mmCIF file as Biopython writes it, N, C-alpha, C and O atoms, coordinates in Angstrom:
data_model
#
loop_
_atom_site.group_PDB
_atom_site.id
_atom_site.type_symbol
_atom_site.label_atom_id
_atom_site.label_alt_id
_atom_site.label_comp_id
_atom_site.label_asym_id
_atom_site.label_entity_id
_atom_site.label_seq_id
_atom_site.pdbx_PDB_ins_code
_atom_site.Cartn_x
_atom_site.Cartn_y
_atom_site.Cartn_z
_atom_site.occupancy
_atom_site.B_iso_or_equiv
_atom_site.auth_seq_id
_atom_site.auth_asym_id
_atom_site.pdbx_PDB_model_num
ATOM 1   N N  . MET A ? 1  ? 35.172 -37.681 47.701 1.0 0.0 1  A 1 
ATOM 2   C CA . MET A ? 1  ? 34.680 -37.889 46.353 1.0 0.0 1  A 1 
ATOM 3   C C  . MET A ? 1  ? 34.490 -39.396 46.159 1.0 0.0 1  A 1 
ATOM 4   O O  . MET A ? 1  ? 35.399 -40.174 46.446 1.0 0.0 1  A 1 
ATOM 5   N N  . PRO A ? 2  ? 33.336 -39.806 45.683 1.0 0.0 2  A 1 
ATOM 6   C CA . PRO A ? 2  ? 33.092 -41.237 45.467 1.0 0.0 2  A 1 
ATOM 7   C C  . PRO A ? 2  ? 34.001 -41.789 44.347 1.0 0.0 2  A 1 
ATOM 8   O O  . PRO A ? 2  ? 34.430 -41.064 43.450 1.0 0.0 2  A 1 
ATOM 9   N N  . ILE A ? 3  ? 34.268 -43.080 44.441 1.0 0.0 3  A 1 
ATOM 10  C CA . ILE A ? 3  ? 35.147 -43.749 43.471 1.0 0.0 3  A 1 
ATOM 11  C C  . ILE A ? 3  ? 34.588 -43.620 42.061 1.0 0.0 3  A 1 
ATOM 12  O O  . ILE A ? 3  ? 35.338 -43.331 41.128 1.0 0.0 3  A 1 
ATOM 13  N N  . TRP A ? 4  ? 33.278 -43.829 41.886 1.0 0.0 4  A 1 
ATOM 14  C CA . TRP A ? 4  ? 32.697 -43.779 40.546 1.0 0.0 4  A 1 
ATOM 15  C C  . TRP A ? 4  ? 32.850 -42.385 39.934 1.0 0.0 4  A 1 
ATOM 16  O O  . TRP A ? 4  ? 33.090 -42.253 38.734 1.0 0.0 4  A 1 
ATOM 17  N N  . LEU A ? 5  ? 32.712 -41.352 40.760 1.0 0.0 5  A 1 
ATOM 18  C CA . LEU A ? 5  ? 32.861 -39.993 40.243 1.0 0.0 5  A 1 
ATOM 19  C C  . LEU A ? 5  ? 34.319 -39.701 39.901 1.0 0.0 5  A 1 
ATOM 20  O O  . LEU A ? 5  ? 34.601 -39.030 38.908 1.0 0.0 5  A 1 
ATOM 21  N N  . ARG A ? 6  ? 35.234 -40.195 40.707 1.0 0.0 6  A 1 
ATOM 22  C CA . ARG A ? 6  ? 36.660 -40.023 40.432 1.0 0.0 6  A 1 
ATOM 23  C C  . ARG A ? 6  ? 37.036 -40.712 39.130 1.0 0.0 6  A 1 
ATOM 24  O O  . ARG A ? 6  ? 37.749 -40.138 38.306 1.0 0.0 6  A 1 
ATOM 25  N N  . ASN A ? 7  ? 36.556 -41.952 38.937 1.0 0.0 7  A 1 
ATOM 26  C CA . ASN A ? 7  ? 36.846 -42.682 37.696 1.0 0.0 7  A 1 
ATOM 27  C C  . ASN A ? 7  ? 36.243 -41.980 36.485 1.0 0.0 7  A 1 
ATOM 28  O O  . ASN A ? 7  ? 36.890 -41.861 35.445 1.0 0.0 7  A 1 
ATOM 29  N N  . PHE A ? 8  ? 35.003 -41.514 36.620 1.0 0.0 8  A 1 
ATOM 30  C CA . PHE A ? 8  ? 34.336 -40.813 35.532 1.0 0.0 8  A 1 
ATOM 31  C C  . PHE A ? 8  ? 35.106 -39.552 35.152 1.0 0.0 8  A 1 
ATOM 32  O O  . PHE A ? 8  ? 35.339 -39.290 33.971 1.0 0.0 8  A 1 
ATOM 33  N N  . THR A ? 9  ? 35.496 -38.779 36.151 1.0 0.0 9  A 1 
ATOM 34  C CA . THR A ? 9  ? 36.239 -37.543 35.904 1.0 0.0 9  A 1 
ATOM 35  C C  . THR A ? 9  ? 37.565 -37.830 35.221 1.0 0.0 9  A 1 
ATOM 36  O O  . THR A ? 9  ? 37.944 -37.137 34.277 1.0 0.0 9  A 1 
ATOM 37  N N  . PHE A ? 10 ? 38.280 -38.862 35.701 1.0 0.0 10 A 1 
ATOM 38  C CA . PHE A ? 10 ? 39.559 -39.222 35.102 1.0 0.0 10 A 1 
ATOM 39  C C  . PHE A ? 10 ? 39.378 -39.629 33.646 1.0 0.0 10 A 1 
ATOM 40  O O  . PHE A ? 10 ? 40.176 -39.237 32.796 1.0 0.0 10 A 1 
ATOM 41  N N  . LYS A ? 11 ? 38.348 -40.405 33.345 1.0 0.0 11 A 1 
ATOM 42  C CA . LYS A ? 11 ? 38.113 -40.838 31.963 1.0 0.0 11 A 1 
ATOM 43  C C  . LYS A ? 11 ? 37.767 -39.659 31.063 1.0 0.0 11 A 1 
ATOM 44  O O  . LYS A ? 11 ? 38.207 -39.605 29.915 1.0 0.0 11 A 1 
ATOM 45  N N  . GLN A ? 12 ? 36.987 -38.719 31.573 1.0 0.0 12 A 1 
ATOM 46  C CA . GLN A ? 12 ? 36.624 -37.544 30.787 1.0 0.0 12 A 1 
ATOM 47  C C  . GLN A ? 12 ? 37.867 -36.699 30.473 1.0 0.0 12 A 1 
ATOM 48  O O  . GLN A ? 12 ? 38.038 -36.222 29.351 1.0 0.0 12 A 1 
ATOM 49  N N  . ILE A ? 13 ? 38.708 -36.526 31.458 1.0 0.0 13 A 1 
ATOM 50  C CA . ILE A ? 13 ? 39.927 -35.747 31.249 1.0 0.0 13 A 1 
ATOM 51  C C  . ILE A ? 13 ? 40.854 -36.467 30.274 1.0 0.0 13 A 1 
ATOM 52  O O  . ILE A ? 13 ? 41.451 -35.831 29.406 1.0 0.0 13 A 1 
ATOM 53  N N  . ALA A ? 14 ? 40.981 -37.786 30.407 1.0 0.0 14 A 1 
ATOM 54  C CA . ALA A ? 14 ? 41.850 -38.561 29.518 1.0 0.0 14 A 1 
ATOM 55  C C  . ALA A ? 14 ? 41.350 -38.486 28.077 1.0 0.0 14 A 1 
ATOM 56  O O  . ALA A ? 14 ? 42.154 -38.354 27.153 1.0 0.0 14 A 1 
ATOM 57  N N  . GLU A ? 15 ? 40.028 -38.569 27.871 1.0 0.0 15 A 1 
ATOM 58  C CA . GLU A ? 15 ? 39.473 -38.467 26.514 1.0 0.0 15 A 1 
ATOM 59  C C  . GLU A ? 15 ? 39.722 -37.081 25.922 1.0 0.0 15 A 1 
ATOM 60  O O  . GLU A ? 15 ? 40.063 -36.951 24.746 1.0 0.0 15 A 1 
ATOM 61  N N  . TYR A ? 16 ? 39.547 -36.050 26.745 1.0 0.0 16 A 1 
ATOM 62  C CA . TYR A ? 16 ? 39.773 -34.690 26.262 1.0 0.0 16 A 1 
ATOM 63  C C  . TYR A ? 16 ? 41.230 -34.495 25.861 1.0 0.0 16 A 1 
ATOM 64  O O  . TYR A ? 16 ? 41.515 -33.922 24.809 1.0 0.0 16 A 1 
ATOM 65  N N  . LYS A ? 17 ? 42.146 -34.967 26.692 1.0 0.0 17 A 1 
ATOM 66  C CA . LYS A ? 17 ? 43.572 -34.821 26.382 1.0 0.0 17 A 1 
ATOM 67  C C  . LYS A ? 17 ? 43.947 -35.596 25.121 1.0 0.0 17 A 1 
ATOM 68  O O  . LYS A ? 17 ? 44.785 -35.143 24.341 1.0 0.0 17 A 1 
ATOM 69  N N  . GLU A ? 18 ? 43.328 -36.767 24.916 1.0 0.0 18 A 1 
ATOM 70  C CA . GLU A ? 18 ? 43.598 -37.561 23.719 1.0 0.0 18 A 1 
ATOM 71  C C  . GLU A ? 18 ? 43.102 -36.836 22.467 1.0 0.0 18 A 1 
ATOM 72  O O  . GLU A ? 18 ? 43.792 -36.814 21.447 1.0 0.0 18 A 1 
ATOM 73  N N  . GLN A ? 19 ? 41.917 -36.248 22.542 1.0 0.0 19 A 1 
ATOM 74  C CA . GLN A ? 19 ? 41.392 -35.485 21.413 1.0 0.0 19 A 1 
ATOM 75  C C  . GLN A ? 19 ? 42.272 -34.276 21.121 1.0 0.0 19 A 1 
ATOM 76  O O  . GLN A ? 19 ? 42.516 -33.945 19.961 1.0 0.0 19 A 1 
ATOM 77  N N  . GLU A ? 20 ? 42.745 -33.623 22.169 1.0 0.0 20 A 1 
ATOM 78  C CA . GLU A ? 20 ? 43.610 -32.470 22.002 1.0 0.0 20 A 1 
ATOM 79  C C  . GLU A ? 20 ? 44.934 -32.890 21.346 1.0 0.0 20 A 1 
ATOM 80  O O  . GLU A ? 20 ? 45.440 -32.195 20.466 1.0 0.0 20 A 1 
ATOM 81  N N  . ARG A ? 21 ? 45.480 -34.009 21.772 1.0 0.0 21 A 1 
ATOM 82  C CA . ARG A ? 21 ? 46.732 -34.520 21.201 1.0 0.0 21 A 1 
ATOM 83  C C  . ARG A ? 21 ? 46.544 -34.872 19.731 1.0 0.0 21 A 1 
ATOM 84  O O  . ARG A ? 21 ? 47.401 -34.565 18.903 1.0 0.0 21 A 1 
ATOM 85  N N  . ASP A ? 22 ? 45.410 -35.522 19.400 1.0 0.0 22 A 1 
ATOM 86  C CA . ASP A ? 22 ? 45.145 -35.878 18.009 1.0 0.0 22 A 1 
ATOM 87  C C  . ASP A ? 22 ? 45.010 -34.634 17.141 1.0 0.0 22 A 1 
ATOM 88  O O  . ASP A ? 22 ? 45.526 -34.598 16.024 1.0 0.0 22 A 1 
ATOM 89  N N  . ALA A ? 23 ? 44.322 -33.617 17.646 1.0 0.0 23 A 1 
ATOM 90  C CA . ALA A ? 23 ? 44.160 -32.380 16.885 1.0 0.0 23 A 1 
ATOM 91  C C  . ALA A ? 23 ? 45.514 -31.698 16.678 1.0 0.0 23 A 1 
ATOM 92  O O  . ALA A ? 23 ? 45.774 -31.146 15.608 1.0 0.0 23 A 1 
ATOM 93  N N  . TYR A ? 24 ? 46.369 -31.734 17.691 1.0 0.0 24 A 1 
ATOM 94  C CA . TYR A ? 24 ? 47.695 -31.134 17.568 1.0 0.0 24 A 1 
ATOM 95  C C  . TYR A ? 24 ? 48.530 -31.878 16.529 1.0 0.0 24 A 1 
ATOM 96  O O  . TYR A ? 24 ? 49.199 -31.258 15.703 1.0 0.0 24 A 1 
ATOM 97  N N  . LYS A ? 25 ? 48.488 -33.209 16.573 1.0 0.0 25 A 1 
ATOM 98  C CA . LYS A ? 25 ? 49.243 -34.000 15.605 1.0 0.0 25 A 1 
ATOM 99  C C  . LYS A ? 25 ? 48.728 -33.774 14.188 1.0 0.0 25 A 1 
ATOM 100 O O  . LYS A ? 25 ? 49.509 -33.706 13.240 1.0 0.0 25 A 1 
ATOM 101 N N  . LYS A ? 26 ? 47.412 -33.658 14.051 1.0 0.0 26 A 1 
ATOM 102 C CA . LYS A ? 26 ? 46.817 -33.436 12.737 1.0 0.0 26 A 1 
ATOM 103 C C  . LYS A ? 26 ? 47.257 -32.081 12.178 1.0 0.0 26 A 1 
ATOM 104 O O  . LYS A ? 26 ? 47.583 -31.968 10.996 1.0 0.0 26 A 1 
ATOM 105 N N  . ALA A ? 27 ? 47.265 -31.065 13.024 1.0 0.0 27 A 1 
ATOM 106 C CA . ALA A ? 27 ? 47.679 -29.734 12.581 1.0 0.0 27 A 1 
ATOM 107 C C  . ALA A ? 27 ? 49.166 -29.713 12.265 1.0 0.0 27 A 1 
ATOM 108 O O  . ALA A ? 27 ? 49.586 -29.036 11.327 1.0 0.0 27 A 1 
ATOM 109 N N  . ALA A ? 28 ? 49.962 -30.438 13.027 1.0 0.0 28 A 1 
ATOM 110 C CA . ALA A ? 28 ? 51.405 -30.446 12.815 1.0 0.0 28 A 1 
ATOM 111 C C  . ALA A ? 28 ? 51.782 -31.255 11.571 1.0 0.0 28 A 1 
ATOM 112 O O  . ALA A ? 28 ? 52.817 -30.996 10.957 1.0 0.0 28 A 1 
ATOM 113 N N  . SER A ? 29 ? 50.956 -32.225 11.199 1.0 0.0 29 A 1 
ATOM 114 C CA . SER A ? 29 ? 51.296 -33.079 10.066 1.0 0.0 29 A 1 
ATOM 115 C C  . SER A ? 29 ? 50.957 -32.449 8.717  1.0 0.0 29 A 1 
ATOM 116 O O  . SER A ? 29 ? 51.255 -33.034 7.675  1.0 0.0 29 A 1 
ATOM 117 N N  . LYS A ? 30 ? 50.349 -31.284 8.719  1.0 0.0 30 A 1 
ATOM 118 C CA . LYS A ? 30 ? 50.000 -30.631 7.456  1.0 0.0 30 A 1 
ATOM 119 C C  . LYS A ? 30 ? 51.200 -29.977 6.793  1.0 0.0 30 A 1 
ATOM 120 O O  . LYS A ? 30 ? 51.057 -29.319 5.762  1.0 0.0 30 A 1 
ATOM 121 N N  . GLY A ? 31 ? 52.367 -30.148 7.367  1.0 0.0 31 A 1 
ATOM 122 C CA . GLY A ? 31 ? 53.570 -29.638 6.731  1.0 0.0 31 A 1 
ATOM 123 C C  . GLY A ? 31 ? 54.028 -28.291 7.229  1.0 0.0 31 A 1 
ATOM 124 O O  . GLY A ? 31 ? 55.077 -27.811 6.800  1.0 0.0 31 A 1 
ATOM 125 N N  . LYS A ? 32 ? 53.298 -27.674 8.100  1.0 0.0 32 A 1 
ATOM 126 C CA . LYS A ? 32 ? 53.716 -26.376 8.612  1.0 0.0 32 A 1 
ATOM 127 C C  . LYS A ? 32 ? 54.540 -26.601 9.877  1.0 0.0 32 A 1 
ATOM 128 O O  . LYS A ? 32 ? 54.027 -27.012 10.918 1.0 0.0 32 A 1 
ATOM 129 N N  . LYS A ? 33 ? 55.803 -26.324 9.750  1.0 0.0 33 A 1 
ATOM 130 C CA . LYS A ? 33 ? 56.692 -26.459 10.890 1.0 0.0 33 A 1 
ATOM 131 C C  . LYS A ? 33 ? 57.268 -25.090 11.193 1.0 0.0 33 A 1 
ATOM 132 O O  . LYS A ? 33 ? 57.857 -24.452 10.320 1.0 0.0 33 A 1 
ATOM 133 N N  . GLY A ? 34 ? 57.103 -24.644 12.410 1.0 0.0 34 A 1 
ATOM 134 C CA . GLY A ? 34 ? 57.653 -23.355 12.808 1.0 0.0 34 A 1 
ATOM 135 C C  . GLY A ? 34 ? 56.794 -22.202 12.331 1.0 0.0 34 A 1 
ATOM 136 O O  . GLY A ? 34 ? 55.615 -22.367 12.020 1.0 0.0 34 A 1 
ATOM 137 N N  . THR A ? 35 ? 57.402 -21.045 12.281 1.0 0.0 35 A 1 
ATOM 138 C CA . THR A ? 35 ? 56.690 -19.846 11.858 1.0 0.0 35 A 1 
ATOM 139 C C  . THR A ? 35 ? 57.278 -19.328 10.559 1.0 0.0 35 A 1 
ATOM 140 O O  . THR A ? 35 ? 58.354 -19.755 10.140 1.0 0.0 35 A 1 
ATOM 141 N N  . ASN A ? 36 ? 56.580 -18.424 9.936  1.0 0.0 36 A 1 
ATOM 142 C CA . ASN A ? 36 ? 57.021 -17.848 8.669  1.0 0.0 36 A 1 
ATOM 143 C C  . ASN A ? 36 ? 57.561 -16.441 8.889  1.0 0.0 36 A 1 
ATOM 144 O O  . ASN A ? 36 ? 57.070 -15.484 8.290  1.0 0.0 36 A 1 
ATOM 145 N N  . ILE A ? 37 ? 58.557 -16.313 9.736  1.0 0.0 37 A 1 
ATOM 146 C CA . ILE A ? 37 ? 59.138 -15.008 10.020 1.0 0.0 37 A 1 
ATOM 147 C C  . ILE A ? 37 ? 60.421 -14.857 9.222  1.0 0.0 37 A 1 
ATOM 148 O O  . ILE A ? 37 ? 61.297 -15.722 9.252  1.0 0.0 37 A 1 
ATOM 149 N N  . ASP A ? 38 ? 60.515 -13.758 8.518  1.0 0.0 38 A 1 
ATOM 150 C CA . ASP A ? 38 ? 61.725 -13.453 7.768  1.0 0.0 38 A 1 
ATOM 151 C C  . ASP A ? 38 ? 62.732 -12.854 8.740  1.0 0.0 38 A 1 
ATOM 152 O O  . ASP A ? 38 ? 62.537 -11.737 9.221  1.0 0.0 38 A 1 
ATOM 153 N N  . LEU A ? 39 ? 63.801 -13.576 9.034  1.0 0.0 39 A 1 
ATOM 154 C CA . LEU A ? 39 ? 64.763 -13.116 10.020 1.0 0.0 39 A 1 
ATOM 155 C C  . LEU A ? 39 ? 65.593 -11.938 9.522  1.0 0.0 39 A 1 
ATOM 156 O O  . LEU A ? 39 ? 66.169 -11.210 10.330 1.0 0.0 39 A 1 
ATOM 157 N N  . ASN A ? 40 ? 65.665 -11.740 8.219  1.0 0.0 40 A 1 
ATOM 158 C CA . ASN A ? 40 ? 66.389 -10.589 7.682  1.0 0.0 40 A 1 
ATOM 159 C C  . ASN A ? 40 ? 65.569 -9.314  7.804  1.0 0.0 40 A 1 
ATOM 160 O O  . ASN A ? 40 ? 66.135 -8.221  7.844  1.0 0.0 40 A 1 
ATOM 161 N N  . ASN A ? 41 ? 64.254 -9.433  7.865  1.0 0.0 41 A 1 
ATOM 162 C CA . ASN A ? 41 ? 63.365 -8.290  7.980  1.0 0.0 41 A 1 
ATOM 163 C C  . ASN A ? 41 ? 62.272 -8.635  8.997  1.0 0.0 41 A 1 
ATOM 164 O O  . ASN A ? 41 ? 61.137 -8.901  8.601  1.0 0.0 41 A 1 
ATOM 165 N N  . PRO A ? 42 ? 62.587 -8.638  10.298 1.0 0.0 42 A 1 
ATOM 166 C CA . PRO A ? 42 ? 61.627 -9.116  11.296 1.0 0.0 42 A 1 
ATOM 167 C C  . PRO A ? 42 ? 60.437 -8.193  11.495 1.0 0.0 42 A 1 
ATOM 168 O O  . PRO A ? 42 ? 59.440 -8.624  12.074 1.0 0.0 42 A 1 
ATOM 169 N N  . GLY A ? 43 ? 60.488 -6.966  11.053 1.0 0.0 43 A 1 
ATOM 170 C CA . GLY A ? 43 ? 59.381 -6.041  11.232 1.0 0.0 43 A 1 
ATOM 171 C C  . GLY A ? 43 ? 58.244 -6.280  10.262 1.0 0.0 43 A 1 
ATOM 172 O O  . GLY A ? 43 ? 57.127 -5.819  10.497 1.0 0.0 43 A 1 
ATOM 173 N N  . LYS A ? 44 ? 58.504 -6.990  9.181  1.0 0.0 44 A 1 
ATOM 174 C CA . LYS A ? 44 ? 57.481 -7.201  8.166  1.0 0.0 44 A 1 
ATOM 175 C C  . LYS A ? 44 ? 56.662 -8.443  8.488  1.0 0.0 44 A 1 
ATOM 176 O O  . LYS A ? 44 ? 57.214 -9.499  8.795  1.0 0.0 44 A 1 
ATOM 177 N N  . VAL A ? 45 ? 55.351 -8.309  8.416  1.0 0.0 45 A 1 
ATOM 178 C CA . VAL A ? 45 ? 54.446 -9.416  8.666  1.0 0.0 45 A 1 
ATOM 179 C C  . VAL A ? 45 ? 54.294 -10.205 7.370  1.0 0.0 45 A 1 
ATOM 180 O O  . VAL A ? 45 ? 53.925 -9.616  6.354  1.0 0.0 45 A 1 
ATOM 181 N N  . PRO A ? 46 ? 54.561 -11.516 7.358  1.0 0.0 46 A 1 
ATOM 182 C CA . PRO A ? 46 ? 54.543 -12.269 6.108  1.0 0.0 46 A 1 
ATOM 183 C C  . PRO A ? 46 ? 53.151 -12.470 5.511  1.0 0.0 46 A 1 
ATOM 184 O O  . PRO A ? 46 ? 53.034 -12.620 4.295  1.0 0.0 46 A 1 
ATOM 185 N N  . ASP A ? 47 ? 52.102 -12.476 6.317  1.0 0.0 47 A 1 
ATOM 186 C CA . ASP A ? 47 ? 50.766 -12.784 5.807  1.0 0.0 47 A 1 
ATOM 187 C C  . ASP A ? 47 ? 50.028 -11.563 5.281  1.0 0.0 47 A 1 
ATOM 188 O O  . ASP A ? 47 ? 48.998 -11.711 4.623  1.0 0.0 47 A 1 
ATOM 189 N N  . SER A ? 48 ? 50.511 -10.394 5.545  1.0 0.0 48 A 1 
ATOM 190 C CA . SER A ? 48 ? 49.814 -9.203  5.067  1.0 0.0 48 A 1 
ATOM 191 C C  . SER A ? 48 ? 50.847 -8.142  4.700  1.0 0.0 48 A 1 
ATOM 192 O O  . SER A ? 48 ? 52.052 -8.359  4.825  1.0 0.0 48 A 1 
ATOM 193 N N  . ARG A ? 49 ? 50.361 -7.012  4.253  1.0 0.0 49 A 1 
ATOM 194 C CA . ARG A ? 49 ? 51.244 -5.925  3.848  1.0 0.0 49 A 1 
ATOM 195 C C  . ARG A ? 49 ? 51.497 -4.952  5.001  1.0 0.0 49 A 1 
ATOM 196 O O  . ARG A ? 49 ? 52.151 -3.926  4.816  1.0 0.0 49 A 1 
ATOM 197 N N  . ARG A ? 50 ? 50.982 -5.271  6.183  1.0 0.0 50 A 1 
ATOM 198 C CA . ARG A ? 50 ? 51.164 -4.375  7.325  1.0 0.0 50 A 1 
ATOM 199 C C  . ARG A ? 50 ? 52.594 -4.436  7.832  1.0 0.0 50 A 1 
ATOM 200 O O  . ARG A ? 50 ? 53.256 -5.469  7.736  1.0 0.0 50 A 1 
ATOM 201 N N  . GLN A ? 51 ? 53.050 -3.351  8.356  1.0 0.0 51 A 1 
ATOM 202 C CA . GLN A ? 51 ? 54.386 -3.263  8.923  1.0 0.0 51 A 1 
ATOM 203 C C  . GLN A ? 51 ? 54.243 -3.140  10.441 1.0 0.0 51 A 1 
ATOM 204 O O  . GLN A ? 51 ? 53.414 -2.370  10.926 1.0 0.0 51 A 1 
ATOM 205 N N  . ILE A ? 52 ? 55.040 -3.889  11.183 1.0 0.0 52 A 1 
ATOM 206 C CA . ILE A ? 52 ? 55.020 -3.796  12.636 1.0 0.0 52 A 1 
ATOM 207 C C  . ILE A ? 52 ? 55.907 -2.634  13.038 1.0 0.0 52 A 1 
ATOM 208 O O  . ILE A ? 52 ? 57.089 -2.594  12.698 1.0 0.0 52 A 1 
ATOM 209 N N  . ASN A ? 53 ? 55.332 -1.696  13.758 1.0 0.0 53 A 1 
ATOM 210 C CA . ASN A ? 53 ? 56.085 -0.529  14.179 1.0 0.0 53 A 1 
ATOM 211 C C  . ASN A ? 53 ? 56.684 -0.775  15.562 1.0 0.0 53 A 1 
ATOM 212 O O  . ASN A ? 53 ? 56.001 -1.272  16.458 1.0 0.0 53 A 1 
ATOM 213 N N  . PRO A ? 54 ? 57.954 -0.428  15.734 1.0 0.0 54 A 1 
ATOM 214 C CA . PRO A ? 54 ? 58.539 -0.558  17.070 1.0 0.0 54 A 1 
ATOM 215 C C  . PRO A ? 54 ? 57.945 0.511   17.990 1.0 0.0 54 A 1 
ATOM 216 O O  . PRO A ? 54 ? 57.431 1.519   17.503 1.0 0.0 54 A 1 
ATOM 217 N N  . PRO A ? 55 ? 58.004 0.316   19.278 1.0 0.0 55 A 1 
ATOM 218 C CA . PRO A ? 55 ? 57.468 1.328   20.189 1.0 0.0 55 A 1 
ATOM 219 C C  . PRO A ? 55 ? 58.195 2.657   20.032 1.0 0.0 55 A 1 
ATOM 220 O O  . PRO A ? 55 ? 59.397 2.686   19.767 1.0 0.0 55 A 1 
ATOM 221 N N  . ASN A ? 56 ? 57.469 3.749   20.195 1.0 0.0 56 A 1 
ATOM 222 C CA . ASN A ? 56 ? 58.051 5.063   19.975 1.0 0.0 56 A 1 
ATOM 223 C C  . ASN A ? 56 ? 58.392 5.747   21.295 1.0 0.0 56 A 1 
ATOM 224 O O  . ASN A ? 56 ? 58.419 6.976   21.360 1.0 0.0 56 A 1 
ATOM 225 N N  . TYR A ? 57 ? 58.643 5.000   22.314 1.0 0.0 57 A 1 
ATOM 226 C CA . TYR A ? 57 ? 59.020 5.566   23.601 1.0 0.0 57 A 1 
ATOM 227 C C  . TYR A ? 57 ? 60.352 4.969   24.040 1.0 0.0 57 A 1 
ATOM 228 O O  . TYR A ? 57 ? 60.762 3.913   23.559 1.0 0.0 57 A 1 
ATOM 229 N N  . ILE A ? 58 ? 61.013 5.652   24.949 1.0 0.0 58 A 1 
ATOM 230 C CA . ILE A ? 58 ? 62.304 5.186   25.454 1.0 0.0 58 A 1 
ATOM 231 C C  . ILE A ? 58 ? 62.162 4.986   26.956 1.0 0.0 58 A 1 
ATOM 232 O O  . ILE A ? 58 ? 61.695 5.875   27.667 1.0 0.0 58 A 1 
ATOM 233 N N  . THR A ? 59 ? 62.560 3.834   27.425 1.0 0.0 59 A 1 
ATOM 234 C CA . THR A ? 59 ? 62.542 3.587   28.862 1.0 0.0 59 A 1 
ATOM 235 C C  . THR A ? 59 ? 63.914 3.862   29.417 1.0 0.0 59 A 1 
ATOM 236 O O  . THR A ? 59 ? 64.929 3.530   28.806 1.0 0.0 59 A 1 
ATOM 237 N N  . LYS A ? 60 ? 63.931 4.458   30.550 1.0 0.0 60 A 1 
ATOM 238 C CA . LYS A ? 60 ? 65.209 4.774   31.193 1.0 0.0 60 A 1 
ATOM 239 C C  . LYS A ? 60 ? 65.276 4.048   32.527 1.0 0.0 60 A 1 
ATOM 240 O O  . LYS A ? 60 ? 64.384 4.162   33.367 1.0 0.0 60 A 1 
ATOM 241 N N  . ALA A ? 61 ? 66.339 3.314   32.694 1.0 0.0 61 A 1 
ATOM 242 C CA . ALA A ? 61 ? 66.574 2.623   33.953 1.0 0.0 61 A 1 
ATOM 243 C C  . ALA A ? 61 ? 67.586 3.405   34.759 1.0 0.0 61 A 1 
ATOM 244 O O  . ALA A ? 61 ? 68.450 4.087   34.209 1.0 0.0 61 A 1 
ATOM 245 N N  . SER A ? 62 ? 67.469 3.298   36.053 1.0 0.0 62 A 1 
ATOM 246 C CA . SER A ? 62 ? 68.438 4.005   36.889 1.0 0.0 62 A 1 
ATOM 247 C C  . SER A ? 62 ? 69.799 3.360   36.744 1.0 0.0 62 A 1 
ATOM 248 O O  . SER A ? 62 ? 69.905 2.141   36.609 1.0 0.0 62 A 1 
ATOM 249 N N  . LYS A ? 63 ? 70.829 4.166   36.772 1.0 0.0 63 A 1 
ATOM 250 C CA . LYS A ? 63 ? 72.201 3.679   36.613 1.0 0.0 63 A 1 
ATOM 251 C C  . LYS A ? 63 ? 72.874 3.682   37.975 1.0 0.0 63 A 1 
ATOM 252 O O  . LYS A ? 63 ? 73.450 4.680   38.406 1.0 0.0 63 A 1 
ATOM 253 N N  . LYS A ? 64 ? 72.786 2.561   38.625 1.0 0.0 64 A 1 
ATOM 254 C CA . LYS A ? 64 ? 73.404 2.449   39.954 1.0 0.0 64 A 1 
ATOM 255 C C  . LYS A ? 64 ? 74.669 1.666   39.890 1.0 0.0 64 A 1 
ATOM 256 O O  . LYS A ? 64 ? 75.325 1.469   40.913 1.0 0.0 64 A 1 
#
């Protein structure tokens, strides 16, 4: 790989990572930290009225 192409590729990747980091910081600075899960009622979805149903099957492992 030629030096100029290696340098160009490195600069493109560095710019992309910087933009990604800035977008992450911007999203994180809006005051939303963590998730909005109610730990007392984990089956309820906070953003809607839908209820998360647990799976209705039972897995059995061998008892050795």
